[in-house]
C-alpha positions as CSV (number, residue, x, y, z in Angstrom):
1,X,70.8,70.9,-46.0
2,X,69.8,70.2,-42.2
3,X,72.3,70.4,-39.6
4,X,70.3,71.2,-36.4
5,X,73.0,71.4,-33.7
6,X,74.6,74.4,-35.3
7,X,71.8,75.7,-37.1
8,X,71.6,79.2,-35.9
9,X,73.7,80.2,-39.0
10,X,73.2,77.5,-41.5
11,X,76.5,75.8,-40.8
12,X,77.5,75.6,-44.5
13,X,81.5,75.8,-45.1
14,X,83.9,75.2,-47.8
15,X,86.9,73.1,-46.7
16,X,90.0,73.4,-48.6
17,X,92.2,70.5,-49.8
18,X,95.6,71.1,-48.4
19,X,97.5,68.3,-46.6
20,X,99.1,68.0,-43.3
21,X,97.7,66.5,-39.8
22,X,98.3,66.8,-36.2
23,X,100.8,65.0,-34.3
24,X,99.7,62.2,-31.8
25,X,101.5,64.2,-29.2
26,X,98.3,66.1,-28.8
27,X,96.4,63.4,-27.5
28,X,95.1,63.6,-24.1
29,X,93.9,60.2,-22.6
30,X,91.8,62.1,-20.1
31,X,89.6,63.5,-22.8
32,X,87.3,60.7,-23.7
33,X,84.2,60.7,-26.0
34,X,81.8,60.6,-23.0
35,X,83.8,63.7,-21.9
36,X,82.8,65.7,-25.0
37,X,79.4,64.5,-24.8
38,X,79.2,65.9,-21.0
39,X,80.5,69.3,-22.5
40,X,77.5,69.3,-25.0
41,X,75.1,68.8,-22.2
42,X,76.8,71.7,-20.2
43,X,76.4,74.0,-22.9
44,X,72.9,73.0,-23.5
45,X,72.2,74.0,-19.7
46,X,74.3,77.1,-19.8
47,X,73.0,78.9,-23.2
48,X,69.8,80.9,-23.5
49,X,67.3,79.7,-26.1
50,X,64.3,81.1,-27.8
51,X,61.3,79.0,-26.7
52,X,64.0,76.5,-25.4
53,X,64.1,75.0,-29.1
54,X,67.8,74.1,-29.0
55,X,70.9,75.0,-30.4
56,X,69.3,76.4,-33.6
57,X,67.4,79.0,-31.4
58,X,70.4,80.3,-29.4
59,X,69.7,83.8,-27.8
60,X,72.6,86.2,-27.9
61,X,73.5,88.0,-24.5
62,X,72.9,91.9,-24.4
63,X,76.4,93.3,-25.1
64,X,75.8,95.2,-21.6
65,X,75.7,91.9,-20.1
66,X,79.2,90.9,-20.9
67,X,82.4,91.7,-18.9
68,X,83.9,95.1,-19.8
69,X,87.4,94.0,-19.5
70,X,89.2,90.8,-18.1
71,X,90.5,87.5,-19.7
72,X,88.5,84.3,-19.2
73,X,88.9,80.8,-20.4
74,X,86.3,78.8,-22.2
75,X,86.0,74.9,-22.7
76,X,83.7,73.0,-25.0
77,X,83.6,71.1,-28.1
78,X,84.2,71.6,-31.8
79,X,82.2,69.7,-34.5
80,X,83.1,68.9,-38.1
81,X,80.8,67.4,-40.5
82,X,81.0,66.6,-44.2
83,X,78.6,64.9,-46.5
84,X,76.3,65.5,-49.6
85,X,73.0,67.5,-50.2
86,X,70.3,65.2,-51.4
87,X,67.5,67.9,-51.9
88,X,66.9,71.3,-50.8
89,X,65.9,70.4,-47.4
90,X,67.8,67.2,-46.5
91,X,71.3,65.8,-46.7
92,X,73.4,62.7,-46.1
93,X,76.2,63.2,-43.6
94,X,79.2,60.9,-44.3
95,X,81.7,62.1,-41.7
96,X,81.2,63.7,-38.3
97,X,83.9,64.2,-35.6
98,X,83.7,66.0,-32.4
99,X,86.8,67.4,-30.4
100,X,87.9,69.3,-27.3
101,X,87.9,72.8,-27.8
102,X,89.6,75.6,-25.4
103,X,89.7,79.3,-26.0
104,X,90.6,82.7,-24.1
105,X,88.7,85.8,-24.4
106,X,90.2,89.2,-23.6
107,X,87.2,91.4,-23.2
108,X,89.5,94.4,-23.2
109,X,90.8,93.9,-26.6
110,X,87.5,91.8,-27.7
111,X,89.8,89.2,-29.3
112,X,89.2,85.4,-29.1
113,X,91.8,82.8,-29.5
114,X,91.8,79.0,-29.1
115,X,92.1,75.8,-30.7
116,X,90.7,72.0,-30.8
117,X,92.3,68.6,-30.7
118,X,91.4,65.1,-29.4
119,X,88.9,64.6,-32.1
120,X,86.6,61.6,-32.4
121,X,85.3,60.3,-35.7
122,X,81.6,59.1,-35.1
123,X,80.5,55.7,-36.4
124,X,77.0,56.9,-36.8
125,X,77.5,60.4,-38.7
126,X,74.1,60.6,-40.2
127,X,72.2,60.5,-37.0
128,X,74.6,62.0,-34.5
129,X,73.0,65.4,-34.5
130,X,69.5,64.8,-35.7
131,X,67.7,66.2,-32.5
132,X,68.5,69.0,-30.1
133,X,67.3,66.9,-27.1
134,X,70.9,65.4,-27.2
135,X,69.2,61.9,-27.1
136,X,71.0,61.0,-30.7
137,X,74.3,62.4,-29.5
138,X,74.5,60.5,-26.1
139,X,74.1,57.3,-28.3
140,X,77.0,57.8,-30.5
141,X,80.2,55.8,-30.4
142,X,83.5,56.4,-32.3
143,X,87.2,56.1,-32.5
144,X,89.9,58.7,-31.8
145,X,91.6,60.4,-34.9
146,X,94.6,62.7,-35.4
147,X,93.8,66.3,-36.2
148,X,93.7,69.7,-34.8
149,X,92.1,73.3,-35.3
150,X,93.1,76.5,-34.4
151,X,91.0,79.7,-34.4
152,X,90.9,83.6,-33.9
153,X,87.9,85.9,-33.6
154,X,87.3,89.6,-33.3
155,X,84.5,91.9,-32.4
156,X,82.9,92.9,-35.8
157,X,81.8,96.3,-34.5
158,X,82.2,98.2,-31.1
159,X,79.4,97.8,-28.8
160,X,78.1,94.5,-30.5
161,X,78.0,90.9,-29.4
162,X,79.1,89.5,-32.6
163,X,82.5,88.2,-33.4
164,X,84.0,87.0,-36.6
165,X,87.3,85.2,-37.5
166,X,88.4,82.0,-39.1
167,X,88.6,78.2,-38.1
168,X,91.8,76.5,-39.7
169,X,93.2,73.1,-39.3
170,X,93.5,69.5,-40.7
171,X,91.6,66.0,-39.6
172,X,92.5,62.7,-40.7
173,X,89.4,60.5,-40.9
174,X,89.9,56.6,-41.0
175,X,89.4,56.5,-44.5
176,X,92.5,58.2,-45.2
177,X,91.2,61.1,-47.0
178,X,92.2,64.5,-45.0
179,X,89.5,67.1,-44.0
180,X,91.3,70.6,-44.3
181,X,89.5,73.7,-42.8
182,X,89.9,77.1,-43.6
183,X,86.8,79.0,-43.2
184,X,85.5,82.4,-42.1
185,X,83.1,82.0,-38.9
186,X,80.9,83.9,-36.9
187,X,80.0,83.8,-33.3
188,X,78.2,85.3,-30.2
189,X,77.9,85.1,-26.5
190,X,75.0,83.6,-24.7
191,X,73.6,82.9,-21.3
192,X,74.0,84.8,-18.0
193,X,76.8,87.3,-18.4
194,X,78.2,85.8,-21.7
195,X,79.0,82.3,-19.9
196,X,78.4,80.5,-23.2
197,X,79.9,81.0,-26.7
198,X,78.5,79.4,-30.2
199,X,80.3,79.9,-33.4
200,X,79.3,78.5,-36.8
201,X,79.6,79.6,-40.6
202,X,77.4,82.6,-41.8
203,X,74.3,81.1,-43.6
204,X,75.2,80.5,-47.2
205,X,72.7,82.1,-49.8
206,X,71.9,79.5,-52.4
207,X,70.4,80.6,-55.8
208,X,68.1,78.0,-57.3
209,X,67.5,74.4,-56.2
210,X,70.4,72.3,-54.7
211,X,71.8,69.7,-57.1
212,X,71.6,66.2,-55.4
213,X,75.1,65.0,-54.6
214,X,76.5,68.4,-53.9
215,X,79.2,68.2,-51.3
216,X,78.7,69.9,-47.9
217,X,81.0,70.6,-45.1
218,X,80.1,72.3,-41.5
219,X,82.1,73.0,-38.6
220,X,81.0,74.7,-35.1
221,X,81.9,75.4,-31.6
222,X,79.9,75.2,-28.4
223,X,81.7,76.8,-25.4
224,X,81.1,77.5,-21.8
225,X,83.2,79.7,-19.3
226,X,85.6,77.7,-16.9
């Protein structure tokens, strides 16, 4: 399965089938689809990359470069994708959504908390994230849908720039079939002084060939310090 935007960890998750959706009271008319596209560009310009190859080659900051204490706010996007694998190397995306994400990082306690809302379901999900030049993303159109995610990450080991936690929540696509997220996730800080943060699912280990038609789901965060 290919999902280039968050390819650093493989970006494969399992989404549960519980019900519920967010209230439309969370909608912020100031957050448009163009706003979210701009945030991806900001992340692209903030992150550090190996050979400048894009979001699948994000380079972590050294832990010594991160703030030793203090609380900082980050803003960015959350992306949720579902579809089916068609072979070992390719997949067909059937649903893709991008939303507004905010988080607070306490570098003293090494805890990250946050959430995402104001999601837009993209009209061309199979091409929205095909290249890391962002050209495909800039061309997408979409419609606002209900839904929200929450998350919390903690440092996996003292002195390391690696954080694990869970992203949970529910989105309500236009087809009426809810997408419920409840998945362990890993992330790390990148860029000068840890000004960026990327999080996706740990890479899934698959034994044997992929069976065509196998469902997949993916979620990830791209964040930059306010």
